[in-house]
TORPA-4810 file (N, C-alpha, C, O; in nm, 3 decimals):
<nodes>
NODE_1_0.084_-0.117_0.000_0.000_0.000_0.000_0.089_0.124_0.000_0.182_0.135_0.080_M
NODE_2_0.059_0.216_-0.089_0.138_0.338_-0.096_0.081_0.443_-0.003_-0.041_0.455_0.012_K
NODE_3_0.169_0.518_0.059_0.129_0.627_0.146_0.109_0.754_0.065_0.159_0.766_-0.047_K
NODE_4_0.038_0.847_0.121_0.025_0.979_0.059_0.127_1.072_0.122_0.152_1.068_0.243_S
NODE_5_0.185_1.156_0.040_0.274_1.259_0.092_0.190_1.372_0.149_0.092_1.414_0.087_L
NODE_6_0.227_1.419_0.264_0.167_1.538_0.319_0.263_1.650_0.283_0.381_1.643_0.316_V
NODE_7_0.214_1.751_0.216_0.302_1.855_0.165_0.274_1.987_0.232_0.159_2.028_0.248_S
NODE_8_0.380_2.054_0.270_0.369_2.188_0.324_0.455_2.276_0.235_0.574_2.251_0.217_I
NODE_9_0.394_2.379_0.179_0.465_2.463_0.085_0.462_2.608_0.126_0.360_2.660_0.171_F
NODE_10_0.574_2.673_0.109_0.582_2.816_0.118_0.615_2.862_-0.022_0.719_2.824_-0.077_T
NODE_11_0.531_2.941_-0.080_0.553_2.987_-0.216_0.612_3.126_-0.210_0.556_3.216_-0.147_I
NODE_12_0.724_3.143_-0.276_0.790_3.272_-0.281_0.810_3.309_-0.428_0.848_3.225_-0.509_M
NODE_13_0.784_3.432_-0.459_0.800_3.478_-0.595_0.921_3.569_-0.603_0.927_3.674_-0.538_F
NODE_14_1.017_3.528_-0.683_1.137_3.608_-0.703_1.109_3.715_-0.807_1.019_3.700_-0.889_A
NODE_15_1.187_3.821_-0.803_1.175_3.924_-0.906_1.216_3.860_-1.038_1.328_3.810_-1.049_V
NODE_16_1.130_3.861_-1.138_1.162_3.790_-1.262_1.278_3.853_-1.337_1.270_3.968_-1.380_P
NODE_17_1.383_3.778_-1.352_1.495_3.821_-1.434_1.478_3.763_-1.574_1.504_3.831_-1.673_A
NODE_18_1.434_3.641_-1.581_1.408_3.574_-1.709_1.270_3.513_-1.704_1.250_3.402_-1.754_M
NODE_19_1.175_3.583_-1.646_1.037_3.537_-1.633_1.030_3.405_-1.557_0.956_3.315_-1.596_A
NODE_20_1.108_3.395_-1.450_1.105_3.277_-1.363_1.060_3.318_-1.224_1.070_3.434_-1.186_N
NODE_21_1.010_3.222_-1.149_0.980_3.244_-1.008_1.041_3.128_-0.929_1.072_3.023_-0.985_M
NODE_22_1.058_3.149_-0.801_1.116_3.048_-0.715_1.008_2.990_-0.626_0.934_3.063_-0.560_T
NODE_23_0.999_2.858_-0.625_0.905_2.786_-0.540_0.988_2.712_-0.436_1.080_2.639_-0.471_V
NODE_24_0.955_2.730_-0.309_1.025_2.659_-0.202_0.922_2.589_-0.115_0.806_2.630_-0.109_T
NODE_25_0.965_2.484_-0.048_0.872_2.415_0.041_0.937_2.297_0.109_1.057_2.274_0.097_G
NODE_26_0.855_2.223_0.180_0.898_2.105_0.253_0.803_1.990_0.221_0.681_2.008_0.221_T
NODE_27_0.859_1.874_0.193_0.779_1.755_0.169_0.794_1.665_0.292_0.906_1.634_0.334_I
NODE_28_0.680_1.623_0.348_0.685_1.537_0.466_0.564_1.446_0.470_0.464_1.469_0.402_Q
NODE_29_0.575_1.340_0.551_0.461_1.254_0.578_0.433_1.262_0.727_0.484_1.351_0.795_D
NODE_30_0.354_1.170_0.778_0.318_1.175_0.920_0.437_1.155_1.014_0.431_1.192_1.132_D
NODE_31_0.544_1.096_0.962_0.662_1.069_1.045_0.770_1.176_1.036_0.866_1.174_1.113_L
NODE_32_0.755_1.270_0.943_0.855_1.376_0.930_0.895_1.400_0.787_0.826_1.359_0.694_G
NODE_33_1.010_1.468_0.768_1.056_1.507_0.633_1.085_1.387_0.545_1.129_1.282_0.592_P
NODE_34_1.061_1.404_0.415_1.093_1.302_0.314_1.220_1.346_0.243_1.222_1.447_0.173_I
NODE_35_1.327_1.270_0.261_1.457_1.299_0.200_1.461_1.237_0.061_1.428_1.120_0.045_V
NODE_36_1.503_1.314_-0.040_1.523_1.263_-0.174_1.398_1.254_-0.260_1.401_1.190_-0.365_G
NODE_37_1.289_1.318_-0.218_1.168_1.320_-0.301_1.192_1.408_-0.423_1.259_1.511_-0.415_A
NODE_38_1.139_1.366_-0.536_1.149_1.446_-0.658_1.039_1.552_-0.658_0.924_1.524_-0.624_A
NODE_39_1.076_1.674_-0.696_0.981_1.783_-0.710_1.004_1.843_-0.847_1.116_1.884_-0.879_V
NODE_40_0.899_1.848_-0.931_0.917_1.897_-1.067_0.794_1.974_-1.113_0.688_1.968_-1.051_M
NODE_41_0.812_2.047_-1.222_0.699_2.115_-1.284_0.607_2.007_-1.339_0.652_1.918_-1.412_V
NODE_42_0.479_2.013_-1.304_0.383_1.914_-1.354_0.379_1.919_-1.505_0.360_2.025_-1.564_A
NODE_43_0.395_1.803_-1.568_0.393_1.795_-1.714_0.524_1.827_-1.782_0.532_1.825_-1.905_G
NODE_44_0.630_1.858_-1.703_0.761_1.890_-1.760_0.868_1.833_-1.668_0.918_1.903_-1.579_N
NODE_45_0.904_1.708_-1.689_1.001_1.643_-1.603_1.143_1.693_-1.619_1.233_1.649_-1.547_N
NODE_46_1.167_1.785_-1.713_1.303_1.837_-1.732_1.335_1.951_-1.635_1.450_1.991_-1.624_S
NODE_47_1.234_2.003_-1.565_1.256_2.108_-1.466_1.220_2.050_-1.330_1.103_2.033_-1.297_I
NODE_48_1.323_2.020_-1.250_1.295_1.960_-1.121_1.414_1.960_-1.029_1.523_2.005_-1.065_G
NODE_49_1.393_1.910_-0.909_1.496_1.902_-0.807_1.458_1.790_-0.711_1.356_1.724_-0.730_T
NODE_50_1.538_1.769_-0.606_1.506_1.673_-0.502_1.512_1.742_-0.367_1.575_1.847_-0.352_T
NODE_51_1.445_1.683_-0.269_1.446_1.741_-0.135_1.577_1.707_-0.063_1.640_1.606_-0.091_T
NODE_52_1.616_1.796_0.029_1.739_1.776_0.105_1.712_1.692_0.231_1.606_1.632_0.244_D
NODE_53_1.809_1.688_0.321_1.798_1.607_0.443_1.686_1.652_0.537_1.648_1.578_0.628_N
NODE_54_1.635_1.773_0.516_1.524_1.826_0.596_1.392_1.822_0.520_1.292_1.876_0.568_N
NODE_55_1.391_1.758_0.402_1.271_1.752_0.320_1.241_1.881_0.246_1.133_1.896_0.189_G
NODE_56_1.336_1.975_0.247_1.315_2.106_0.185_1.366_2.109_0.042_1.458_2.035_0.005_Q
NODE_57_1.305_2.196_-0.039_1.347_2.212_-0.178_1.332_2.357_-0.220_1.255_2.433_-0.162_F
NODE_58_1.408_2.394_-0.323_1.397_2.522_-0.392_1.399_2.492_-0.540_1.486_2.419_-0.588_T
NODE_59_1.303_2.547_-0.613_1.290_2.517_-0.754_1.258_2.644_-0.831_1.162_2.714_-0.798_L
NODE_60_1.339_2.676_-0.932_1.314_2.789_-1.021_1.230_2.739_-1.137_1.270_2.648_-1.209_S
NODE_61_1.112_2.801_-1.155_1.018_2.756_-1.258_0.974_2.874_-1.343_0.980_2.988_-1.297_V
NODE_62_0.930_2.849_-1.467_0.875_2.957_-1.549_0.757_3.021_-1.477_0.681_2.952_-1.409_P
NODE_63_0.741_3.153_-1.491_0.633_3.220_-1.419_0.493_3.178_-1.463_0.395_3.211_-1.396_D
NODE_64_0.483_3.105_-1.573_0.354_3.054_-1.618_0.316_2.922_-1.551_0.208_2.870_-1.574_S
NODE_65_0.404_2.868_-1.467_0.380_2.741_-1.401_0.268_2.754_-1.299_0.268_2.846_-1.218_T
NODE_66_0.172_2.662_-1.304_0.060_2.665_-1.211_0.058_2.545_-1.117_-0.014_2.545_-1.017_T
NODE_67_0.138_2.441_-1.149_0.139_2.321_-1.066_0.278_2.259_-1.061_0.355_2.267_-1.157_Q
NODE_68_0.309_2.198_-0.947_0.429_2.116_-0.936_0.384_1.977_-0.894_0.273_1.958_-0.843_I
NODE_69_0.472_1.880_-0.916_0.441_1.740_-0.885_0.550_1.685_-0.795_0.668_1.711_-0.816_Q
NODE_70_0.509_1.607_-0.694_0.605_1.540_-0.607_0.598_1.389_-0.633_0.492_1.335_-0.664_T
NODE_71_0.713_1.325_-0.618_0.720_1.183_-0.645_0.827_1.121_-0.555_0.934_1.178_-0.535_S
NODE_72_0.797_1.003_-0.501_0.892_0.932_-0.418_0.854_0.785_-0.419_0.736_0.751_-0.409_M
NODE_73_0.953_0.698_-0.431_0.931_0.554_-0.430_0.857_0.515_-0.301_0.897_0.553_-0.191_L
NODE_74_0.749_0.438_-0.316_0.671_0.395_-0.201_0.557_0.488_-0.166_0.479_0.459_-0.075_G
NODE_75_0.545_0.601_-0.237_0.439_0.698_-0.214_0.364_0.724_-0.344_0.417_0.701_-0.453_Y
NODE_76_0.241_0.770_-0.332_0.166_0.813_-0.451_0.217_0.949_-0.493_0.249_1.033_-0.409_R
NODE_77_0.225_0.972_-0.626_0.259_1.105_-0.677_0.151_1.202_-0.636_0.035_1.164_-0.620_D
NODE_78_0.189_1.327_-0.619_0.092_1.429_-0.582_0.118_1.554_-0.665_0.232_1.596_-0.681_K
NODE_79_0.010_1.612_-0.718_0.019_1.739_-0.791_-0.035_1.848_-0.700_-0.144_1.835_-0.643_I
NODE_80_0.041_1.956_-0.689_0.006_2.066_-0.600_-0.008_2.194_-0.683_0.079_2.228_-0.763_I
NODE_81_-0.119_2.266_-0.663_-0.139_2.394_-0.728_-0.051_2.499_-0.663_-0.037_2.501_-0.541_D
NODE_82_0.008_2.587_-0.744_0.085_2.700_-0.694_-0.010_2.819_-0.687_-0.067_2.859_-0.789_I
NODE_83_-0.027_2.875_-0.569_-0.117_2.991_-0.558_-0.064_3.108_-0.640_0.057_3.130_-0.647_P
NODE_84_-0.152_3.183_-0.702_-0.109_3.299_-0.780_-0.089_3.419_-0.690_-0.155_3.436_-0.587_S
NODE_85_0.008_3.503_-0.734_0.038_3.630_-0.673_0.036_3.641_-0.530_0.061_3.748_-0.476_G
</nodes>
């Protein structure tokens, strides 16, 4: 049985230099941070990163991005909406 990731996100918008924004957050489950989870732009696996030892990530995405996706072996993938402005 796969577990669901519980996601806590802080969305920060950087001043666009090349029409990008920065998304930061923490991926965790009921037991704590998830180390090594993949975080990527939903529908574009070429833009992504992994979580650090604290389950935290920072990802620079095009400012048109509306969703990111999390993925980790043993868990169900989850798509998260990025709040606007």
